[in-house]
KOLMAR-880253 format. One line per 3 residues: for each residue x, y, z of C-alpha. Coordinates in nm, 4 decimals, decimal comma. Each point is the difference from the previous one (the first is absolute). Example, Ala and Ser with C-alpha at 12.3 -4.5 7.8 and 13.67 -1.06 7.14 Angstrom:
1,2300:-0,4500:0,7800 ~ 0,1370:0,3440:-0,0660
***
This chain:
-0,0065:-0,0040:0,0005 ~ 0,1316:0,3598:-0,0604 ~ 0,1345:0,1960:0,2911
-0,2712:0,2312:0,1509 ~ 0,0856:0,3665:0,0775 ~ -0,1836:0,2105:0,2467
-0,0252:0,3810:0,0316 ~ 0,0880:0,2803:0,2216 ~ -0,2669:0,2614:0,0868
-0,0426:0,2483:-0,2886 ~ 0,1326:0,2953:0,1957 ~ 0,3471:-0,1613:0,0518
0,0385:-0,1334:-0,3524 ~ 0,2786:0,1577:-0,2216 ~ -0,0482:0,0534:-0,3702
0,0832:-0,2957:-0,2308 ~ 0,3661:0,0018:-0,0818 ~ 0,1433:-0,1115:-0,3254
0,1975:-0,2926:0,1464 ~ 0,3254:0,2046:0,0065 ~ -0,0445:0,0529:0,3868
-0,0075:-0,3800:0,0474 ~ 0,3029:-0,0511:-0,2338 ~ 0,1828:0,2715:0,1949
-0,0311:-0,2010:0,3157 ~ 0,3464:-0,0064:0,1432 ~ 0,2262:-0,2986:-0,0928
0,2819:0,0541:0,2575 ~ 0,2432:-0,2870:0,1117 ~ -0,2391:-0,2537:-0,1504
-0,3159:0,1324:0,1727 ~ -0,3086:0,1177:-0,1959 ~ -0,1938:0,2414:0,2307
-0,3653:0,0847:-0,0365 ~ -0,2016:0,2467:0,1941 ~ -0,3759:0,0331:0,0095
0,0171:0,2845:-0,2530 ~ 0,1236:-0,2539:-0,2581 ~ -0,3192:-0,1868:0,0324
-0,2376:0,3063:-0,0038 ~ -0,1645:-0,0990:-0,3483 ~ -0,1168:-0,3228:0,1545
-0,1394:0,1531:0,3076 ~ 0,0951:-0,2813:0,2297 ~ -0,1671:-0,0656:0,3406
0,2759:-0,2147:0,1788 ~ 0,3398:-0,1326:-0,0338 ~ -0,1019:-0,3012:-0,2003
-0,1637:0,2143:-0,2765 ~ 0,3185:0,1978:-0,0282 ~ 0,2269:-0,3143:-0,0168
-0,2284:-0,1410:-0,2682 ~ 0,0861:0,2906:-0,2150 ~ 0,3849:-0,0217:0,0491
0,1327:-0,0736:-0,3641 ~ 0,1242:-0,3572:-0,0448 ~ -0,0486:-0,1077:0,3569
-0,2014:-0,3176:0,1049 ~ -0,0979:-0,0467:0,3580 ~ 0,1068:-0,3372:0,1456
-0,1435:-0,1266:0,3234 ~ 0,1681:-0,2109:0,2512 ~ 0,0808:-0,3603:-0,1189
-0,1903:-0,2763:0,1735 ~ 0,3080:-0,0945:0,1731 ~ 0,0903:-0,2086:0,3102
-0,0284:0,2252:0,3167 ~ 0,0752:0,3640:-0,0630 ~ 0,3348:-0,0638:-0,1518
0,1934:0,2820:-0,1768 ~ -0,1905:0,2712:-0,1839 ~ -0,1661:-0,0729:-0,3250
-0,2552:0,2515:-0,0703 ~ 0,1291:0,2896:-0,2161 ~ -0,1439:0,2693:0,2146
0,1205:0,1646:0,3150 ~ -0,1712:0,2563:0,2273 ~ 0,2397:0,2504:0,1250
0,2858:-0,2293:-0,0767 ~ -0,1566:-0,2881:0,2064 ~ -0,1400:-0,3365:-0,1326
-0,3565:-0,0889:0,0750 ~ -0,0002:-0,3097:0,2228 ~ -0,3705:-0,0929:0,0007
-0,0722:-0,3286:-0,1764 ~ -0,3765:0,0397:-0,0372 ~ -0,0341:0,3754:-0,0797
0,1650:0,0505:-0,3219 ~ 0,2128:0,2898:-0,1377 ~ -0,2847:0,1252:-0,2257
-0,2503:0,0227:0,2901 ~ 0,2380:0,1966:0,2175 ~ 0,1043:0,2376:-0,2818
-0,3862:0,0755:-0,0556 ~ -0,0133:0,1314:0,3634 ~ 0,2680:0,2626:-0,0498
-0,1550:0,3192:-0,1310 ~ 0,1534:0,1945:-0,2775 ~ 0,0751:0,3059:0,2277
0,1937:-0,2376:0,2284 ~ 0,2462:-0,0952:-0,2879 ~ 0,3090:0,2156:-0,0280
0,1558:-0,1849:-0,2769 ~ 0,0393:-0,3558:-0,1616 ~ 0,3551:-0,1117:-0,0683
0,0658:-0,2714:-0,2552 ~ 0,3413:-0,1606:0,0808 ~ 0,1806:-0,3328:-0,0657
-0,0714:-0,2078:0,3166 ~ 0,3584:-0,1303:0,0344 ~ 0,1200:0,3565:0,0671
-0,2274:0,0356:0,3104 ~ 0,1851:-0,2332:0,2381 ~ -0,3420:-0,1956:0,0740
0,0752:-0,3663:-0,0215 ~ -0,1953:-0,1787:-0,2848 ~ -0,0796:0,3008:-0,2105
0,1001:0,0237:-0,3543 ~ -0,1361:0,1559:-0,3338 ~ -0,2156:0,3119:-0,0031
-0,1254:0,0996:0,3372 ~ -0,2336:0,2775:0,1097 ~ 0,0505:0,1800:0,3149
-0,3059:0,2119:0,1115 ~ 0,1114:0,2875:0,2218 ~ -0,2810:0,1448:0,2083
-0,0415:0,3161:0,2064 ~ -0,2312:0,0889:0,2975 ~ -0,3629:0,0896:-0,0736
-0,3282:0,0755:0,1823 ~ -0,2698:-0,2807:0,0636 ~ -0,1465:-0,0862:-0,3372
-0,2152:-0,2674:-0,1330 ~ -0,0304:-0,1786:-0,3383 ~ -0,2667:-0,2322:-0,1486
-0,0381:-0,2113:-0,3140 ~ -0,3233:-0,1436:-0,1052 ~ -0,0148:-0,2761:-0,2620
-0,2986:-0,1771:-0,1694 ~ -0,0282:-0,2249:-0,3030 ~ -0,2583:-0,1995:-0,1938
-0,0267:-0,2141:-0,3164 ~ -0,2919:-0,0430:-0,2290 ~ -0,0368:-0,3840:0,0765
0,0911:-0,2712:0,2436 ~ 0,1764:0,2058:0,2713 ~ -0,1602:0,1817:0,2741
0,0687:0,3726:0,0334 ~ 0,2263:0,1355:0,2742 ~ -0,0766:0,3239:0,1912
0,2086:-0,0296:0,3064 ~ 0,3611:0,0199:-0,0864 ~ 0,2673:0,2500:0,1031
0,1907:0,1423:0,2898 ~ -0,0222:0,2889:0,2536 ~ 0,3116:0,1112:0,1913
0,0868:0,2584:0,2463 ~ 0,3595:0,1086:0,0671 ~ 0,2116:0,2745:0,1714
0,3637:0,0836:0,0585 ~ 0,2383:0,2272:0,1754 ~ 0,3774:0,0281:0,0194
0,0172:-0,3142:0,2327 ~ -0,3351:-0,1698:-0,0241 ~ -0,1890:-0,1557:-0,3038
-0,3132:-0,2014:0,0069 ~ -0,2588:-0,1635:-0,2201 ~ -0,3327:-0,1931:0,0327
-0,1926:-0,1479:-0,2905 ~ -0,3042:-0,1991:-0,0690 ~ -0,0261:-0,1827:-0,3356
-0,2137:-0,2633:-0,1778 ~ 0,1596:-0,1789:-0,2860 ~ -0,2777:-0,1342:-0,2411
0,0099:-0,2627:-0,2715 ~ -0,2883:-0,0688:-0,2318 ~ 0,1065:-0,2444:-0,2692
-0,1908:-0,1883:-0,2593 ~ -0,0143:-0,1843:-0,3294 ~ -0,2570:-0,1962:-0,1737
-0,1498:-0,1402:-0,3270 ~ -0,0852:-0,3168:-0,1808 ~ 0,3155:-0,0508:-0,1939
0,1446:-0,2940:0,2230 ~ 0,0287:-0,3337:-0,1729 ~ 0,1390:-0,3460:0,0876
0,1338:-0,2195:-0,2693 ~ 0,1015:-0,3692:-0,0104 ~ 0,3445:-0,1182:-0,1121
-0,0976:-0,0020:-0,3473 ~ -0,1244:0,3584:-0,0099 ~ -0,3728:-0,0791:0,0298
-0,2045:0,2399:0,2145 ~ -0,1522:-0,1904:0,2900 ~ -0,1246:0,2764:0,2222
-0,0962:0,3769:-0,0099 ~ 0,0156:0,2012:0,3327 ~ -0,1753:0,3339:0,0835
0,2471:0,1552:0,2412 ~ -0,0243:0,2876:0,2343 ~ 0,3015:0,0842:0,2393
-0,0303:0,2564:0,2663 ~ 0,2356:0,1455:0,2658 ~ -0,1143:0,2255:0,2773
0,2600:0,1180:0,2641 ~ 0,0025:0,2721:0,2760 ~ 0,3233:0,0678:0,1753
-0,0618:0,2632:0,2751 ~ 0,3071:0,1225:0,1830 ~ 0,0901:0,2501:0,2804
0,3680:0,1197:0,0313 ~ 0,2030:0,2434:0,2113 ~ 0,3457:0,1057:0,0100
0,2134:0,2400:0,2233 ~ 0,3521:0,1293:-0,0374 ~ 0,1905:0,2020:0,2702
0,3445:0,1372:0,0077 ~ 0,1423:0,0949:0,3315 ~ 0,2168:0,3120:0,0631
0,3022:-0,2320:0,0303 ~ -0,0588:-0,1451:-0,3541 ~ -0,1765:-0,3422:0,0968
-0,2645:-0,0859:-0,2465 ~ -0,3045:-0,2277:0,0994 ~ -0,2441:-0,1348:-0,2454
-0,3100:-0,2028:0,0710 ~ -0,2707:-0,1311:-0,2250 ~ -0,3083:-0,2286:0,0370
-0,2824:-0,1258:-0,2276 ~ -0,2957:-0,2269:0,0384 ~ -0,1858:-0,1474:-0,3019
-0,3032:-0,1978:-0,0918 ~ -0,0492:-0,2289:-0,3073 ~ -0,3373:-0,0806:-0,1407
0,0170:-0,1593:-0,3481 ~ -0,2015:-0,2538:-0,2158 ~ 0,0742:-0,1673:-0,3278
-0,2568:-0,1842:-0,2089 ~ 0,0505:-0,1937:-0,3104 ~ -0,3403:-0,1287:-0,1140
-0,0464:-0,2129:-0,3149 ~ -0,3182:-0,1270:-0,1633 ~ 0,1435:-0,3163:-0,1857
-0,1692:-0,1410:-0,3183 ~ 0,1570:-0,3292:-0,0910 ~ -0,0577:-0,1266:-0,3550
-0,1282:-0,3170:0,1499 ~ -0,1169:-0,0247:0,3695 ~ -0,1811:0,2168:0,2385
0,0420:0,3687:0,0285 ~ 0,1260:0,1120:0,3267 ~ 0,0866:0,3076:0,2034
0,3312:0,0291:0,1741 ~ -0,0202:0,2632:0,2869 ~ 0,3520:0,0761:0,1291
0,0476:0,2557:0,2861 ~ 0,3031:0,0889:0,1939 ~ -0,0381:0,2233:0,3139
0,2920:0,1359:0,2000 ~ -0,0391:0,2163:0,3019 ~ 0,2575:0,1134:0,2503
0,2100:0,2580:0,1889 ~ 0,3518:0,0925:0,0741 ~ 0,2277:0,2760:0,1669
0,3537:0,1233:0,0008 ~ 0,1928:0,1900:0,2560 ~ 0,3369:0,1283:-0,0702
0,2504:0,2534:0,1127 ~ 0,3583:0,1072:0,0033 ~ 0,2382:0,2239:0,1959
0,3076:0,1554:-0,1569 ~ 0,2662:0,1558:0,2292 ~ 0,3749:0,0901:0,0254
0,2229:-0,2719:0,1507 ~ 0,3876:-0,0352:0,0172 ~ 0,0694:0,2407:-0,2760
-0,2696:-0,1555:-0,2385 ~ -0,3756:-0,0344:0,0167 ~ -0,2010:-0,3026:0,0908
-0,3464:-0,0748:-0,1208 ~ -0,2152:-0,2550:0,1814 ~ -0,3038:-0,1402:-0,1812
-0,3012:-0,2099:0,1111 ~ -0,3031:-0,1370:-0,1759 ~ -0,2875:-0,2265:0,0889
-0,2590:-0,1222:-0,2700 ~ -0,2919:-0,2361:0,0353 ~ -0,2866:-0,0944:-0,2308
-0,2923:-0,2435:0,0364 ~ -0,1973:-0,1162:-0,3132 ~ -0,2979:-0,2391:-0,0164
-0,0620:-0,1298:-0,3573 ~ -0,2719:-0,2318:-0,1385 ~ -0,0298:-0,1422:-0,3564
-0,3088:-0,1605:-0,1321 ~ -0,0477:-0,1759:-0,3243 ~ -0,3671:-0,1299:-0,0514
-0,1528:-0,1588:-0,3050 ~ -0,3838:0,0050:-0,0503 ~ -0,1414:-0,1944:-0,2868
-0,2964:0,0712:-0,2351 ~ -0,1332:-0,3613:0,0453 ~ -0,0428:0,0849:0,3661
0,2373:-0,2695:0,1226 ~ 0,1661:0,0747:0,3455 ~ 0,2706:0,2721:-0,0001
0,3693:-0,0918:0,0105 ~ 0,2981:0,2072:0,1255 ~ 0,2753:0,0696:0,2371
0,1150:0,2545:0,2694 ~ 0,3397:0,1043:0,1171 ~ 0,0249:0,2191:0,3109
0,2933:0,1206:0,1743 ~ 0,0960:0,2217:0,3122 ~ 0,3342:0,1509:-0,0538
0,2135:0,2120:0,2352 ~ 0,3354:0,1620:-0,1022 ~ 0,2457:0,2110:0,1913
0,3450:0,1616:0,0046 ~ 0,2260:0,1384:0,2735 ~ 0,2928:0,2055:-0,1195
0,2856:0,1532:0,2026 ~ 0,2729:0,1884:-0,1925 ~ 0,2963:0,2155:0,0769
0,2038:0,2196:-0,2308 ~ 0,3190:0,1702:0,1072 ~ 0,1700:0,2527:-0,2192
0,3217:0,1755:0,0119 ~ 0,2737:0,1656:-0,1961 ~ 0,3488:-0,1509:-0,0229
0,2898:-0,0479:-0,2500 ~ -0,1379:0,2569:-0,2416 ~ -0,3335:-0,1505:-0,0293
-0,3373:-0,0930:0,1584 ~ -0,0755:-0,3196:0,1842 ~ -0,3053:-0,1862:0,1175
-0,0395:-0,3045:0,2071 ~ -0,3553:-0,1613:-0,0186 ~ -0,1293:-0,2777:0,2288
-0,3535:-0,1233:-0,0225 ~ -0,2160:-0,2801:0,1608 ~ -0,3280:-0,0912:-0,1640
-0,2466:-0,2497:0,1165 ~ -0,2818:-0,1017:-0,2471 ~ -0,2806:-0,2451:0,0713
-0,3081:-0,1541:-0,1635 ~ -0,2765:-0,2163:0,1416 ~ -0,2721:-0,1393:-0,1936
-0,3025:-0,2217:0,0618 ~ -0,1663:-0,1280:-0,3197 ~ -0,2877:-0,2258:-0,0845
-0,1233:-0,1725:-0,3083 ~ -0,3716:-0,1095:-0,0457 ~ -0,2045:-0,1749:-0,2592
-0,3691:0,0817:-0,0601 ~ -0,2066:-0,3146:0,0583 ~ -0,3208:-0,0945:-0,1759
-0,1934:0,1056:0,3076 ~ 0,1334:0,3422:-0,0378 ~ 0,2191:-0,0111:0,3087
0,3820:0,0574:-0,0050 ~ 0,2129:-0,2927:0,0885 ~ 0,3594:0,0659:0,1046
0,2671:-0,2288:-0,1637 ~ 0,3533:-0,0507:0,0992 ~ 0,2517:0,2524:-0,1506
0,3468:-0,0762:0,1457 ~ 0,2574:0,2666:0,0116 ~ -0,2463:0,2962:-0,0295
0,0212:0,1185:0,3755 ~ 0,2997:0,0842:0,1918 ~ 0,2505:0,2691:0,0706
0,3301:0,1336:-0,1600 ~ 0,2575:0,2193:0,1785 ~ 0,3345:0,1598:-0,1150
0,2519:0,1558:0,2482 ~ 0,2476:0,2045:-0,1939 ~ 0,3045:0,1944:0,0958
0,1868:0,2163:-0,2336 ~ 0,3100:0,2334:0,0170 ~ 0,1470:0,2049:-0,2785
0,2948:0,2488:-0,0086 ~ -0,0185:0,2746:-0,2695 ~ 0,2640:0,2507:-0,1073
-0,0655:0,3065:-0,2113 ~ 0,2750:0,2331:-0,1485 ~ 0,0860:0,2291:-0,2841
0,2654:-0,1507:-0,2272 ~ 0,0310:0,3097:-0,2291 ~ -0,1997:0,3187:-0,0762
-0,3452:-0,1296:-0,1109 ~ 0,0929:-0,3747:0,0733 ~ -0,1467:-0,1642:0,3054
0,0335:-0,3588:0,1274 ~ -0,2190:-0,1642:0,2563 ~ 0,0732:-0,3612:0,1054
-0,1585:-0,2294:0,2597 ~ 0,0534:-0,3478:0,1109 ~ -0,1502:-0,2389:0,2669
-0,2342:-0,2880:0,0355 ~ -0,3094:-0,1389:0,1705 ~ -0,0637:-0,3026:0,2179
-0,3601:-0,1345:-0,0003 ~ -0,1936:-0,2868:0,1468 ~ -0,3082:-0,1236:-0,1739
-0,2446:-0,2154:0,2076 ~ -0,3389:-0,1600:-0,0818 ~ -0,2420:-0,1468:0,2496
-0,2364:-0,2852:-0,0673 ~ 0,0507:-0,3814:-0,0923 ~ 0,2478:0,0966:-0,2889
0,1835:0,2553:0,2133 ~ 0,3562:0,0776:-0,0763 ~ 0,2613:0,2335:0,1321
0,3066:0,1213:-0,1978 ~ 0,2612:0,2661:0,0283 ~ 0,1896:0,1871:-0,2629
0,2910:0,2653:-0,0457 ~ -0,0070:0,2041:-0,3271 ~ 0,2460:0,2732:-0,0929
-0,1512:0,3378:-0,1185 ~ 0,1533:0,3245:-0,1371 ~ -0,0116:0,2756:-0,2443
0,2498:0,2013:-0,2157 ~ -0,1234:0,3323:-0,1388 ~ 0,1811:0,2555:-0,2326
-0,1340:0,3436:-0,0827 ~ 0,1679:0,2031:-0,2633 ~ -0,0906:0,3470:-0,1223
0,1440:-0,0199:-0,3509 ~ -0,0695:0,3808:-0,0528 ~ -0,2729:0,2326:0,0891
-0,3358:-0,1583:-0,0738 ~ 0,1494:-0,3461:-0,0635 ~ 0,0002:-0,2539:0,2791
0,0943:-0,3721:0,0202 ~ -0,0602:-0,2461:0,2730 ~ 0,0974:-0,3721:0,0319
-0,1133:-0,2366:0,2708 ~ 0,1112:-0,3614:0,0590 ~ -0,1850:-0,1759:0,2953
-0,0294:-0,3244:0,1690 ~ -0,3446:-0,0429:0,1421 ~ -0,2264:-0,2394:0,1681
-0,3792:-0,0098:-0,0819 ~ -0,3182:-0,0165:0,2238 ~ -0,1997:-0,3079:0,0448
-0,3835:-0,0350:-0,0187 ~ -0,0526:-0,2130:0,3155 ~ -0,3445:-0,1087:-0,1511
0,2005:-0,2229:-0,2402 ~ 0,1089:-0,2152:0,2821 ~ -0,3628:-0,1173:0,0582
-0,2456:-0,1860:-0,2422 ~ -0,2805:0,1998:-0,1631 ~ -0,2483:-0,0279:-0,2858
-0,1378:0,2394:-0,2610 ~ -0,3528:-0,1196:-0,0434 ~ -0,0743:0,2371:-0,2987
0,2652:-0,1765:-0,2055 ~ -0,0161:-0,3395:0,1565 ~ 0,3699:0,0197:0,1138
0,1751:-0,1250:0,3167 ~ 0,3367:0,0960:0,1454 ~ 0,1613:-0,2561:0,2071
0,1909:0,2261:0,2243 ~ 0,3878:-0,0235:0,0359 ~ 0,1872:0,0020:0,3240
0,3322:-0,0084:-0,1911 ~ -0,0238:0,3440:-0,1434 ~ 0,2959:0,2411:0,0363
0,0234:0,3720:-0,0963 ~ 0,1406:0,0992:-0,3472 ~ 0,3494:0,1268:-0,0205
0,1128:0,2084:-0,2958 ~ 0,2746:0,2068:-0,1528 ~ -0,1361:0,3211:-0,1344
0,1580:0,2642:-0,2324 ~ -0,1311:0,3289:-0,1022 ~ 0,1185:0,2721:-0,2241
-0,1877:0,3299:-0,0038 ~ 0,0662:0,3124:-0,2212 ~ -0,1775:0,3287:0,0380
0,0234:0,2765:-0,2658 ~ -0,1565:0,3554:0,0771 ~ -0,1343:0,1218:-0,3340
-0,0265:0,3634:0,1017 ~ -0,3282:0,1608:-0,1007 ~ -0,0932:-0,3244:-0,1905
-0,0184:-0,2012:0,3287 ~ 0,1982:-0,3001:0,1344 ~ 0,0547:-0,3655:-0,0799
0,1090:-0,2984:0,2018 ~ 0,1134:-0,3356:-0,1187 ~ 0,0429:-0,3036:0,2396
0,1457:-0,3302:-0,1031 ~ -0,0096:-0,2807:0,2651 ~ 0,0582:-0,3717:0,0308
-0,0624:-0,2646:0,2605 ~ 0,1526:-0,3428:0,0563 ~ -0,2068:-0,1852:0,2516
0,0562:-0,3140:0,2118 ~ -0,2771:-0,1873:0,1678 ~ -0,2649:0,1764:-0,2311
-0,3499:-0,0775:0,1224 ~ -0,2263:-0,1591:-0,2523 ~ -0,2721:-0,2629:-0,0173
0,1570:-0,3554:0,0169 ~ -0,1355:-0,3500:-0,0173 ~ -0,0035:-0,2060:0,3269
-0,0653:-0,3729:0,0533 ~ -0,3702:-0,1072:-0,0392 ~ -0,0628:0,1885:-0,3106
-0,0408:0,3484:0,1911 ~ 0,1780:0,3279:-0,0243 ~ 0,1378:0,2567:0,2340
0,2074:0,3200:0,0067 ~ 0,3748:-0,1180:0,0175 ~ 0,3583:0,1061:-0,0752
0,1580:-0,0180:-0,3452 ~ 0,3800:-0,0141:-0,0142 ~ 0,0629:0,3041:-0,2167
-0,1909:0,2654:-0,2172 ~ 0,0948:0,3244:-0,1608 ~ -0,1640:0,3256:-0,0967
0,1275:0,2928:-0,2229 ~ -0,1919:0,3157:-0,0519 ~ 0,0026:0,3592:-0,1289
-0,2212:0,2938:0,1189 ~ 0,0046:0,3398:-0,1817 ~ -0,1928:0,2710:0,1752
-0,0032:0,3566:-0,1605 ~ -0,1894:0,3239:0,0107 ~ -0,0158:0,2195:-0,3119
-0,1172:0,3548:0,0244 ~ -0,1723:0,1254:-0,3079 ~ 0,0539:0,3775:0,0578
0,3061:0,0118:-0,2161 ~ -0,2218:-0,1080:-0,2908 ~ -0,2713:0,2563:0,0593
-0,2457:-0,2236:0,1971 ~ 0,0115:0,2261:0,3223 ~ -0,0877:-0,1832:0,3307
0,0265:-0,3487:-0,1464 ~ 0,2230:-0,3032:0,0664 ~ 0,0151:-0,3596:-0,0685
0,0936:-0,2642:0,2522 ~ 0,1301:-0,3178:-0,1361 ~ 0,0940:-0,3238:0,1759
0,1250:-0,3200:-0,1998 ~ 0,1078:-0,3124:0,1622 ~ 0,1154:-0,3390:-0,1386
0,0969:-0,3140:0,1822 ~ 0,1401:-0,3370:-0,0805 ~ -0,0011:-0,2818:0,2623
0,0940:-0,3687:0,0008 ~ -0,0174:-0,3139:0,2063 ~ -0,0025:-0,3708:-0,0536
-0,3495:-0,1168:0,0294 ~ -0,0265:-0,2137:0,3213 ~ -0,2099:-0,2590:-0,1769
0,1257:-0,0234:-0,3441 ~ 0,3657:0,1407:0,0318 ~ -0,0576:0,2323:-0,3142
0,1001:0,3553:0,0100 ~ -0,2789:0,2398:0,0490 ~ -0,0808:0,3532:0,1401
-0,1363:0,0748:0,3381 ~ -0,3708:-0,0853:0,0453 ~ -0,2492:0,2849:-0,0614
0,2639:0,2720:-0,0319 ~ -0,0480:0,3074:-0,1990 ~ 0,2988:0,0288:-0,2443
-0,1155:0,3088:-0,1723 ~ -0,1632:0,3123:0,1219 ~ -0,0521:0,3438:-0,1424
-0,1667:0,2973:0,1488 ~ -0,0394:0,3346:-0,1824 ~ -0,1845:0,3059:0,1446
-0,0589:0,3403:-0,1534 ~ -0,0847:0,2770:0,2469 ~ -0,0893:0,3566:-0,1037
-0,0441:0,2813:0,2591 ~ -0,1738:0,2618:-0,2156 ~ 0,1790:0,3316:0,0315
-0,1689:0,2866:0,1953 ~ -0,2761:-0,2287:0,1175 ~ -0,1082:-0,2415:0,2696
-0,0407:-0,2922:-0,2417 ~ 0,2146:-0,2946:-0,0844 ~ -0,0643:-0,3082:-0,2106
0,1898:-0,3106:-0,1147 ~ -0,0235:-0,3432:-0,1532 ~ 0,2215:-0,3106:-0,0261
0,0138:-0,3647:-0,0123 ~ 0,1431:-0,3053:0,1827 ~ 0,1201:-0,3093:-0,1676
0,0764:-0,3255:0,1629 ~ 0,1283:-0,3310:-0,1272 ~ -0,0476:-0,2905:0,2421
0,1741:-0,3409:-0,0273 ~ -0,1711:-0,3391:0,0728 ~ -0,0124:-0,1407:0,3639
0,1083:-0,3503:0,0402 ~ -0,1276:-0,2587:0,2568 ~ 0,0728:-0,3663:-0,0121
-0,3176:-0,0777:-0,1708 ~ -0,1042:0,3384:-0,1580 ~ 0,1376:0,2639:-0,2146
-0,2008:0,3376:0,0217 ~ 0,0450:0,3326:-0,1712 ~ -0,2227:0,2438:0,1971
0,0390:0,3631:-0,1195 ~ -0,1890:0,3220:-0,0484 ~ -0,0087:0,2658:-0,2654
0,2486:-0,0422:-0,1491 ~ -0,0435:0,3647:-0,0553 ~ -0,1891:0,2322:0,2232
-0,0656:0,3688:-0,1091 ~ -0,1226:0,2747:0,2169 ~ -0,0746:0,3744:0,0135
-0,0526:0,2583:0,2751 ~ -0,1067:0,3631:0,0326 ~ 0,0839:0,1960:0,3194
-0,0899:0,3341:0,1440 ~ 0,2193:0,1471:0,2699 ~ -0,2415:0,2560:0,1604
-0,3624:-0,1332:0,0391 ~ -0,0907:0,2139:0,2959 ~ 0,3594:-0,0330:0,1130
0,0147:-0,3843:-0,0633 ~ 0,1536:-0,2088:-0,2573 ~ -0,2401:-0,2216:-0,2053
0,1065:-0,2605:-0,2383 ~ -0,1993:-0,2459:-0,2198 ~ 0,1728:-0,2905:-0,1703
-0,1258:-0,2762:-0,2368 ~ 0,2236:-0,3076:0,0019 ~ -0,0189:-0,2731:-0,2794
-0,1342:0,2113:-0,2774 ~ 0,0798:-0,2499:-0,2685 ~ -0,1685:-0,3107:0,1517
0,3049:-0,1887:0,1628 ~ -0,1110:-0,3343:0,0978 ~ 0,0770:-0,2702:0,2730
0,1213:-0,3044:-0,1721 ~ 0,1002:-0,3522:0,0978 ~ 0,1453:-0,3065:-0,1834
0,0271:-0,3026:0,2159 ~ 0,1079:-0,3521:-0,0843 ~ -0,0728:-0,2793:0,2639
0,1497:-0,3508:-0,0164 ~ -0,1098:-0,3204:0,1755 ~ 0,3028:-0,0024:0,2489
0,3372:0,1316:-0,0816 ~ 0,0196:0,1835:-0,3179 ~ 0,3177:-0,1766:-0,1334
-0,1444:-0,3408:0,0260 ~ -0,3882:0,0204:0,0083 ~ -0,2727:0,0454:-0,2712
-0,1467:0,3506:-0,0437 ~ -0,3386:0,0158:0,1538 ~ -0,1290:0,3388:-0,1309
0,0785:0,3527:-0,0985 ~ -0,1778:0,3013:0,1313 ~ -0,0045:0,3438:-0,1693
-0,1544:0,3197:0,1438 ~ -0,0522:0,3395:-0,1363 ~ -0,1908:0,2301:0,2450
-0,1145:0,3514:-0,0222 ~ 0,1571:0,2293:0,2621 ~ -0,1914:0,3193:-0,0981
0,0986:0,3488:0,0228 ~ 0,0964:0,1215:0,3547 ~ -0,1114:0,3445:0,0836
0,1617:0,1699:0,3017 ~ -0,0542:0,3377:0,1751 ~ 0,2420:0,1518:0,2434
-0,0401:0,3025:0,2056 ~ 0,2954:0,1461:0,2029 ~ 0,0327:0,3025:0,2361
0,1478:0,1380:0,3151 ~ -0,1894:0,1126:0,3239
***
């Protein structure tokens, strides 16, 4: 989706510039610096709106990594990383009003002396301001299938002084998805149609959340941060099919999945001077509870008894993290020693039922579906940062982690591992406006503890046996990034990356004709991402720009079943996003249009190969007014050219390398245009 820009109140708006002010943003010592005046033509409401308009910059949130680890998000606030794991960077930037932003600095992460950062990083520098509030209201609807949404958005209140900053916010994330139509067919191995299905898929989700944060700086320079959030989850998914076999009885398949739950996170840190350096102590506690139930019931036109199944689960997950970071200067460079202890846990109780002819549910044995998984992990990394020559900076870090994985239950197993970790980053300002960065890293991936336990997917008739032998992925990763400032024409960034992965997690066969998530010895991924902003003022199209992102990937592993070389399951190997935005000179109006293109590869199970994709092209257009009674109003229509939800699925009678083909399923569902309305303002 195109990035959304909000507006300031009309009385503080500056006249539309020609793009020269943005191009004139200082490029000193490898730093591109932007002030609120550089974004006046977009009339932003908050720091996120401003950052979305920085030429050639793409916001990257924190990786889903083990514990807190080193910094990975490419955004800092006042030079500090954001340490919350459940309240993302985008959400926190939305709560920083435009009048609180002093400037945004774009700099190579390796020059900042913050362990883990590389490539283009944005540092949002704020200043004190009075108490103020912001709100965003969102609604959307589709002509068919999906229910409308009228209750999305966020309201926040914040204030700051020279020593104290605080924010509280109440939000509701909303999802209303759907697809439907009668173009769903089943074919036998010879290509003969044996069934037609009328399909309607719906998703309804509400995700209310309340958050709060406070930052205090003492007269002596001690910095204290604290944050907390509480969230609820209410979501339902239905995949209903009226099935019309060529021979046999028509039937209706009613599939529903309901998931409700809640969770919280408390976190904080204190940063103070110690022994000639500075020590930061960080603590975090997270917990979530989720109750889920899936029902798949068939009712028949000849009035025979209904048949079906139910799978229900009660899942609790949690994480405790304690982390220390000590920083000091020595031997002509900066040093940082990190030590972290993280304790993760999952407990699940699950049940599987069959629907009897009497209409009652009868529980059936499902070994391995209930149990618990814990991981105790200890990590330490020493990082050194120094300037090698004018414009050339080195950051190098090395260390390792020791972890113990344990599972409770009849098949419980306890294992311990030591794994080395580290990074090497080089940042080079070739000349003013041209920057190169290189990163080489050894990383350890995160596990999904649910993969240790058995589960079923009733909608597709699939079963996962669970795997107590799972270990985290390990990888060597390399990244080369080049950024070129194009002056009044914009900016362009090219990133080349590669990953060599050990213990890659993929679906593998297990004894008894079943399958599970397991480790594959090796896999690799190569890719390129080009992200650019082109201002059109120099060609006479005042106030207009084009944002373009193109990404290509090539992946490979040996198929765990056949041994043949193939790409990663269900990966997107080609994506393109192009967005034109025009802020009409000397007016409050803006409009734009663009398209998204996705190419999705097949997904592989032991008995199925499925290609499930959308689009492949989605087009959109929007119109925006930046002063509707002091508010910003925006209307957007997505999927103007009838992008579809498609599926091509082949199912074998057992393992696909040695069993006959059972059937082939094809699906081509209408998605419908998605009409959204957004209203943003301050109070």
